[in-house]
C-alpha positions in Angstrom: -29.5 41.4 83.1 -29.9 43.5 80.0 -26.4 44.8 79.2 -23.4 42.8 78.0 -21.4 44.0 80.9 -23.7 41.9 83.1 -22.8 38.7 81.3 -20.2 37.0 83.4 -16.8 37.0 82.0 -16.2 33.9 80.0 -19.8 33.0 79.3 -20.2 35.0 76.1 -18.4 32.2 74.1 -20.7 29.6 75.6 -23.9 31.6 74.8 -22.9 32.2 71.2 -21.7 28.6 70.6 -25.0 27.2 72.1 -27.1 29.5 69.9 -25.2 28.3 66.8 -25.5 24.7 67.9 -29.2 24.9 67.1 -28.9 26.2 63.5 -26.7 28.4 61.3 -27.6 32.0 61.8 -26.6 35.5 61.0 -25.3 37.9 63.7 -28.6 39.5 64.5 -30.3 36.1 64.7 -27.6 34.9 67.1 -28.2 37.8 69.4 -31.9 37.4 69.2 -31.7 33.7 69.9 -29.6 34.3 73.0 -32.2 36.8 74.2 -35.1 34.4 73.5 -33.3 31.4 75.1 -32.4 33.4 78.2 -36.0 34.8 78.5 -34.6 38.3 78.0 -32.0 38.0 80.7 -29.1 38.5 78.2 -28.8 40.9 75.3 -25.5 40.6 73.4 -24.6 43.7 71.6 -23.0 43.8 68.2 -19.8 45.3 69.7 -19.3 42.0 71.6 -20.9 39.5 69.2 -19.0 40.3 66.0 -15.5 40.3 67.6 -16.3 36.9 69.2 -17.5 35.5 65.8 -14.2 36.8 64.2 -12.3 35.1 67.0 -14.3 31.9 66.5 -13.4 31.9 62.7 -9.7 32.3 63.5 -10.0 29.3 65.9 -11.9 27.3 63.2 -14.9 27.0 65.5 -17.2 28.5 62.9 -17.4 29.0 59.1 -19.3 31.8 57.5 -20.9 32.4 54.1 -23.2 35.1 52.6 -26.9 34.2 52.1 -30.1 36.1 51.5 -32.3 36.4 54.6 -36.1 35.9 54.8 -36.3 39.7 54.4 -34.4 39.6 51.1 -31.2 41.1 52.5 -27.7 39.7 52.2 -26.2 38.6 55.6 -23.3 36.6 56.7 -24.4 33.3 58.2 -22.3 31.5 60.8 -22.2 27.7 61.3 -20.4 25.6 63.9 -17.6 23.3 62.7 -16.7 20.0 64.4 -14.1 22.0 66.4 -16.8 24.4 67.4 -19.0 21.6 68.7 -16.1 20.3 70.7 -15.4 23.8 72.1 -19.1 24.0 73.1 -18.9 20.7 74.9 -15.8 22.0 76.7 -17.4 25.3 77.6 -20.5 23.5 79.0 -18.3 21.2 81.1 -16.3 24.2 82.4 -19.5 26.1 83.2 -21.0 23.2 85.1 -17.8 22.7 87.2 -17.8 26.5 87.9 -21.5 26.6 88.9 -21.3 23.4 91.0 -18.4 25.0 92.9 -20.4 28.3 93.4 -23.4 26.2 94.6 -21.2 24.4 97.1 -20.1 27.7 98.5 -23.6 29.1 98.6 -25.0 26.1 100.3 -22.3 25.7 102.9 -23.0 26.6 106.5 
């Protein structure tokens, strides 16, 4: 899967929250981390990533601040809040329930 349209509905939040659980990152870094962690299966475009991050800020799942990158550029860095970590746990639990149910269907005879 290489296009955001291929990311199943409802999984984008999980992917972004998981990436941010590892370390605070700027938007490009989040997209790159998702690509790396999925072994190039998912590429989240800016058109999906930034609206999600704005939604997360409104929900108090992330905070953001401006920092200088390793390349000496100014970028907005995002960091999970305690509410964001709880949201990640809930997203993971929901995904596991969903994938378990799909596996039951696939494996049924």
